[in-house]
C-alpha positions as CSV (number, residue, x, y, z in Angstrom):
1,M,-18.4,47.4,-28.0
2,Q,-18.5,45.5,-24.8
3,L,-17.0,43.0,-27.2
4,L,-14.1,45.6,-28.5
5,W,-13.4,46.3,-25.1
6,A,-13.0,43.1,-23.6
7,C,-10.8,42.6,-27.0
8,R,-8.5,45.3,-26.0
9,Q,-8.2,44.8,-22.3
10,A,-6.7,41.1,-23.2
11,R,-4.7,42.9,-25.6
12,S,-3.1,45.3,-23.3
13,K,-3.0,42.4,-20.6
14,I,-0.8,40.4,-23.3
15,R,1.5,43.5,-24.2
16,D,2.2,44.0,-20.6
17,K,5.0,41.1,-19.8
18,S,5.3,42.3,-16.0
19,A,2.2,41.2,-15.0
20,P,1.8,38.0,-13.0
21,P,-0.3,35.2,-15.0
22,P,-3.5,36.1,-12.5
23,Y,-4.4,32.0,-13.3
24,P,-1.2,29.4,-13.0
25,F,-3.6,27.0,-13.7
26,A,-4.4,28.4,-17.3
27,P,-1.9,26.5,-18.8
28,M,-2.6,22.9,-17.8
29,L,-6.7,23.9,-18.8
30,A,-5.2,24.6,-22.0
31,A,-3.7,20.5,-22.3
32,L,-6.9,19.6,-21.2
33,L,-9.4,21.5,-23.3
34,C,-6.8,20.6,-26.6
35,T,-7.2,16.4,-25.3
36,L,-10.6,17.3,-25.7
37,L,-10.7,19.1,-28.7
38,F,-8.4,16.9,-31.0
39,S,-10.4,14.7,-30.1
40,L,-14.1,15.4,-30.2
41,S,-12.4,17.0,-34.0
42,A,-11.4,13.1,-34.9
43,V,-14.8,12.4,-34.2
44,T,-16.7,15.2,-36.4
45,A,-14.2,14.5,-39.5
46,R,-15.4,10.4,-39.1
47,R,-18.9,11.8,-39.3
48,T,-18.2,14.8,-42.5
49,T,-17.0,11.7,-44.1
50,E,-20.5,10.4,-44.7
51,Y,-21.4,13.6,-45.9
52,M,-18.7,14.4,-48.0
53,G,-15.1,13.3,-50.1
54,G,-12.2,13.6,-47.2
55,T,-9.6,15.7,-49.4
56,E,-12.9,18.1,-49.7
57,T,-13.8,18.0,-46.5
58,N,-10.2,18.9,-45.4
59,F,-9.5,21.3,-48.2
60,A,-12.1,22.9,-46.5
61,R,-11.7,23.5,-43.0
62,L,-8.0,24.4,-44.0
63,I,-9.7,27.7,-45.0
64,I,-11.6,27.8,-42.5
65,A,-8.9,27.5,-39.9
66,P,-6.3,29.7,-40.9
67,L,-8.8,32.7,-40.6
68,V,-9.6,31.6,-37.6
69,L,-5.8,31.7,-36.5
70,M,-5.2,35.4,-38.0
71,V,-8.1,37.2,-35.8
72,F,-6.9,35.7,-32.1
73,A,-3.4,37.4,-34.0
74,F,-5.1,40.4,-34.7
75,L,-7.6,40.5,-31.8
76,F,-4.7,40.3,-29.1
77,F,-1.4,41.2,-30.9
78,E,-0.1,44.9,-31.4
79,N,2.0,43.7,-34.3
80,V,0.3,40.7,-36.1
81,S,3.5,40.4,-39.1
82,A,6.5,40.2,-36.0
83,H,6.7,36.8,-36.4
84,F,6.1,36.7,-40.4
85,Q,9.5,35.8,-41.4
86,P,8.8,35.5,-45.1
87,N,12.6,33.6,-45.4
88,I,11.4,30.9,-44.1
89,F,8.0,30.9,-45.6
90,W,8.3,28.5,-48.1
91,L,9.1,26.3,-45.6
92,L,6.9,26.5,-43.1
93,F,4.7,26.4,-46.8
94,A,6.6,22.8,-47.6
95,S,6.4,21.5,-44.4
96,G,2.4,22.5,-44.3
97,A,1.8,20.5,-47.8
98,I,3.3,17.7,-45.7
99,G,1.5,17.9,-42.4
100,F,-1.7,19.0,-43.2
101,G,-2.0,18.4,-47.1
102,L,-0.4,14.7,-47.5
103,G,-1.2,13.9,-43.6
104,D,-4.7,15.3,-43.2
105,I,-5.5,13.7,-46.7
106,A,-4.7,10.4,-45.8
107,L,-6.1,11.3,-42.0
108,F,-9.6,11.6,-43.6
109,Q,-9.3,8.1,-45.5
110,A,-8.4,6.4,-42.3
111,F,-11.6,8.0,-40.3
112,Q,-13.8,6.5,-42.9
113,R,-12.3,2.7,-43.3
114,I,-11.3,2.0,-39.6
115,G,-12.8,4.6,-37.7
116,S,-11.4,8.2,-35.4
117,R,-10.5,5.7,-32.2
118,L,-7.7,3.5,-34.1
119,T,-6.9,6.2,-36.8
120,V,-6.0,8.7,-33.6
121,L,-3.8,5.9,-31.7
122,I,-2.2,5.1,-35.1
123,V,-0.9,9.1,-36.3
124,H,-0.4,9.9,-32.6
125,C,1.2,7.1,-31.2
126,V,3.2,6.0,-34.6
127,A,4.8,9.5,-35.3
128,V,6.4,10.8,-31.8
129,P,9.1,7.6,-32.6
130,L,8.9,8.0,-36.2
131,A,9.9,11.7,-35.5
132,L,12.8,11.4,-33.0
133,T,14.3,8.6,-35.3
134,V,14.2,11.0,-38.7
135,E,15.7,13.4,-35.8
136,F,18.3,11.0,-35.3
137,G,19.4,10.7,-38.5
138,L,19.4,14.1,-39.4
139,Y,21.6,14.8,-36.4
140,K,24.1,11.9,-37.0
141,F,24.7,13.1,-41.0
142,G,24.5,16.7,-39.4
143,Y,21.9,18.6,-40.0
144,M,21.0,19.2,-36.8
145,E,23.2,19.8,-33.7
146,K,21.8,17.4,-31.3
147,S,18.6,15.1,-31.6
148,A,16.3,14.3,-28.9
149,L,17.1,10.4,-29.4
150,T,19.6,9.6,-26.6
151,S,18.6,6.7,-25.0
152,P,18.4,3.4,-25.1
153,S,15.3,4.1,-22.8
154,Q,13.4,5.3,-25.7
155,I,14.1,2.6,-27.8
156,I,12.3,0.7,-25.2
157,F,9.1,2.9,-24.8
158,A,9.3,2.7,-28.9
159,V,8.6,-1.2,-28.4
160,I,5.8,-0.8,-25.7
161,I,4.1,1.8,-28.5
162,L,4.5,-0.8,-31.5
163,A,3.1,-3.5,-29.0
164,G,0.5,-1.8,-28.2
165,V,-0.7,-0.7,-31.5
166,T,-0.5,-3.9,-32.9
167,I,-2.7,-5.4,-30.3
168,A,-5.7,-2.8,-30.4
169,L,-5.1,-3.1,-34.4
170,A,-5.2,-7.0,-34.4
171,P,-7.9,-8.0,-37.0
172,K,-9.7,-10.6,-34.4
173,E,-9.7,-7.3,-31.9
174,N,-11.8,-5.2,-34.8
175,P,-14.3,-8.0,-35.5
176,H,-16.9,-4.8,-36.9
177,L,-14.0,-4.0,-39.9
178,E,-13.4,-6.4,-43.1
179,K,-10.1,-7.4,-43.3
180,S,-9.5,-5.2,-46.4
181,G,-11.1,-2.2,-45.4
182,L,-8.7,-2.2,-41.8
183,W,-5.3,-2.9,-43.6
184,S,-6.1,0.1,-45.8
185,G,-7.2,2.0,-43.0
186,I,-3.7,0.7,-41.5
187,G,-2.2,1.9,-44.7
188,W,-3.6,5.6,-44.9
189,G,-3.0,6.3,-40.9
190,L,0.8,4.7,-41.5
191,I,0.6,7.5,-44.1
192,A,-1.0,10.5,-41.6
193,A,1.5,9.3,-39.1
194,F,4.5,9.9,-41.8
195,G,2.7,14.1,-41.8
196,Q,2.2,14.4,-38.3
197,G,5.6,13.2,-37.1
198,I,7.4,14.8,-40.3
199,G,5.6,17.8,-41.3
200,A,4.4,18.7,-38.0
201,G,7.4,17.3,-35.7
202,T,11.1,17.0,-37.4
203,M,10.2,20.1,-40.4
204,V,9.0,22.1,-37.8
205,R,11.5,21.7,-35.2
206,F,14.4,21.9,-38.0
207,I,13.0,24.7,-39.6
208,T,12.7,27.7,-36.3
209,E,15.9,26.2,-34.9
210,K,18.1,26.9,-37.9
211,Y,16.2,29.6,-39.6
212,T,15.1,31.3,-36.5
213,E,15.3,32.3,-32.9
214,F,11.7,31.0,-31.6
215,N,13.1,28.3,-29.2
216,K,14.6,31.1,-27.1
217,L,10.7,32.8,-27.1
218,T,8.8,32.7,-23.6
219,G,5.3,34.0,-22.9
220,D,3.1,36.1,-25.0
221,E,5.4,36.5,-27.5
222,A,5.6,32.3,-27.9
223,F,2.7,32.3,-28.1
224,H,2.0,34.5,-31.3
225,A,5.0,32.9,-33.2
226,G,2.9,29.5,-32.6
227,L,0.2,31.1,-34.4
228,T,1.9,32.6,-36.6
229,V,3.9,29.4,-37.7
230,A,0.6,27.5,-37.6
231,A,-1.1,30.0,-40.0
232,Q,1.4,29.3,-42.4
233,R,1.4,25.4,-42.1
234,Q,-2.4,25.5,-42.4
235,L,-2.1,27.9,-45.5
236,G,0.7,24.9,-47.6
237,G,-2.2,22.4,-46.1
238,M,-4.9,24.1,-48.1
239,V,-2.6,24.9,-51.7
240,F,-1.5,20.7,-51.7
241,T,-5.3,19.8,-51.2
242,G,-6.5,22.0,-53.3
243,L,-4.3,20.9,-56.1
244,C,-5.1,17.2,-55.1
245,L,-8.9,17.9,-54.9
246,W,-8.2,19.7,-58.6
247,A,-6.5,16.4,-60.0
248,L,-8.5,13.8,-58.6
249,R,-11.7,16.0,-60.4
250,T,-9.9,16.5,-63.0
251,Y,-9.1,12.3,-63.7
252,L,-12.4,11.5,-62.9
253,K,-14.0,13.3,-66.0
254,G,-12.4,11.2,-68.3
255,N,-12.3,8.1,-66.1
256,P,-15.4,8.0,-64.2
257,A,-15.4,4.9,-63.0
258,S,-12.0,4.6,-61.2
259,P,-12.3,3.4,-58.0
260,S,-9.4,4.3,-56.5
261,A,-9.6,8.2,-57.5
262,R,-13.2,7.6,-56.0
263,A,-12.3,6.2,-52.7
264,L,-9.9,9.3,-52.4
265,T,-12.9,12.3,-53.5
266,N,-16.5,12.7,-53.6
267,P,-18.1,15.2,-56.9
268,G,-21.9,14.4,-55.1
269,S,-20.9,15.5,-51.6
270,D,-23.8,16.9,-49.9
271,W,-22.5,20.2,-48.2
272,T,-25.7,21.1,-46.9
273,A,-26.1,17.9,-45.0
274,G,-22.2,18.4,-43.5
275,R,-21.5,21.6,-42.6
276,R,-22.5,21.6,-39.0
277,W,-19.7,19.0,-38.7
278,L,-17.4,20.3,-40.7
279,L,-17.3,23.5,-38.8
280,L,-17.9,22.0,-35.9
281,N,-14.3,20.0,-36.8
282,A,-12.4,22.8,-38.6
283,L,-13.0,24.8,-35.2
284,A,-12.5,21.9,-33.1
285,G,-9.2,21.0,-34.4
286,P,-7.0,22.7,-36.1
287,A,-8.3,26.1,-35.3
288,F,-9.1,26.2,-31.7
289,G,-7.0,23.2,-30.8
290,V,-4.1,24.5,-32.3
291,T,-4.9,27.6,-30.4
292,C,-5.6,26.2,-27.0
293,Y,-1.8,24.1,-27.2
294,Q,0.0,27.0,-28.3
295,W,-1.9,28.6,-25.1
296,A,-0.5,25.7,-22.6
297,L,2.6,26.0,-23.4
298,L,2.6,29.5,-22.1
299,N,5.8,29.8,-19.7
300,N,4.9,26.2,-19.3
301,P,7.2,22.9,-19.5
302,T,6.1,21.3,-22.8
303,G,7.7,17.9,-20.6
304,V,4.2,19.0,-18.3
305,I,1.9,19.8,-21.6
306,L,2.9,16.9,-24.0
307,P,2.4,14.1,-22.0
308,I,-1.0,15.1,-21.7
309,V,-2.0,16.0,-25.0
310,A,-0.6,11.9,-25.6
311,T,-3.4,10.3,-24.0
312,T,-5.4,12.2,-26.9
313,P,-6.3,8.1,-28.4
314,L,-7.9,7.3,-24.8
315,V,-9.9,10.6,-24.6
316,V,-11.4,9.8,-27.9
317,I,-12.8,6.2,-26.7
318,P,-15.7,7.4,-25.1
319,F,-16.8,10.0,-27.9
320,A,-16.5,7.0,-30.4
321,I,-19.0,4.9,-28.0
322,Y,-21.4,7.7,-28.5
323,M,-20.9,8.7,-31.9
324,K,-22.0,4.4,-32.1
325,E,-19.2,4.0,-34.4
326,E,-18.2,0.8,-32.5
327,K,-17.5,-1.2,-28.9
328,P,-13.7,-1.8,-28.9
329,S,-12.9,-4.9,-27.1
330,W,-11.3,-5.1,-23.8
331,R,-8.1,-6.3,-25.5
332,S,-8.1,-3.6,-28.0
333,L,-8.3,-1.1,-25.5
334,A,-5.4,-2.4,-23.3
335,G,-3.6,-2.4,-26.7
336,G,-4.6,1.4,-26.6
337,V,-3.7,2.3,-23.0
338,L,-0.2,0.4,-23.8
339,A,0.6,2.1,-26.2
340,V,-0.6,6.1,-24.9
341,A,1.6,4.7,-21.9
342,G,4.6,4.4,-24.1
343,V,4.3,7.8,-25.9
344,V,4.2,9.6,-22.5
345,G,6.9,7.5,-21.7
346,M,8.8,8.5,-23.7
347,V,8.3,12.2,-24.1
348,M,8.7,12.7,-20.3
349,W,12.1,11.3,-20.7
350,T,12.5,13.0,-23.9
351,Q,12.2,16.4,-22.1
352,A,13.2,15.3,-19.1
């Protein structure tokens, strides 16, 4: 009863737009929590792949996460369908298929090959300049009204990012990885960065700006819209991943010795041993991580929040070391710092 009362009180506070926020530092705290949760999601994903296949893991967590997001929506908002627009559902669904589906399938393959630190570095640092470049192309061809890529300084930041990533990924800086595994992991990481940058970045911005007025929302309305968009995208990722898993399992029945198919799925997954890591991964990343991200953006400039979230590749390092994944060299760490500095600089310059 006390929990129900608390939920009702929280719901009434959110609805009362006239009430000033009681904790003005809350959005900054949410941004820090988001960064920690995304980092925790990365290392738990890596640990989960020790017990089950990456495709299985992604499919299972995308069943859990949308349910959690919808529970938040039902608890704290009276009109749950307020920001659910059928005319853009399939567009968001397709965006999720690219981001949470294709992108995260590749993400888990990269985790298995090069670990959480290098994977997160590739995805978070490459996705930003990639998304800006694609947006610039859409702008030039008349599909977007404006482009975020407007200054030579952004190109300089992109070069800094790529230089840092190159230093961090140099084979001699990662002697614990075989060259074949390193290059394979880099390839999967770049596909994941494509999914993140295009599916979660460019497509969502294009859809919401062209077909909705979500970018004009503030406060709890923006929070609710963000959760609604995320849940719809996760459904797209879940269906795409489920179809891929079904296709892989079907193919393996006729080709049980196929090394390429076995690299993508694991029919002998140990769900009992990996369930705790799977649940932690689902809650830390696409569920509570996404929730904190939307919370952080409540009446707070994105130019302040995004640079904090962009430090995820650095925050993940102590987690990876604690999990005994690796002991990175100082040069590799310096490359990571340089890449993250480039991302923060690009984000701040773009928002300015």
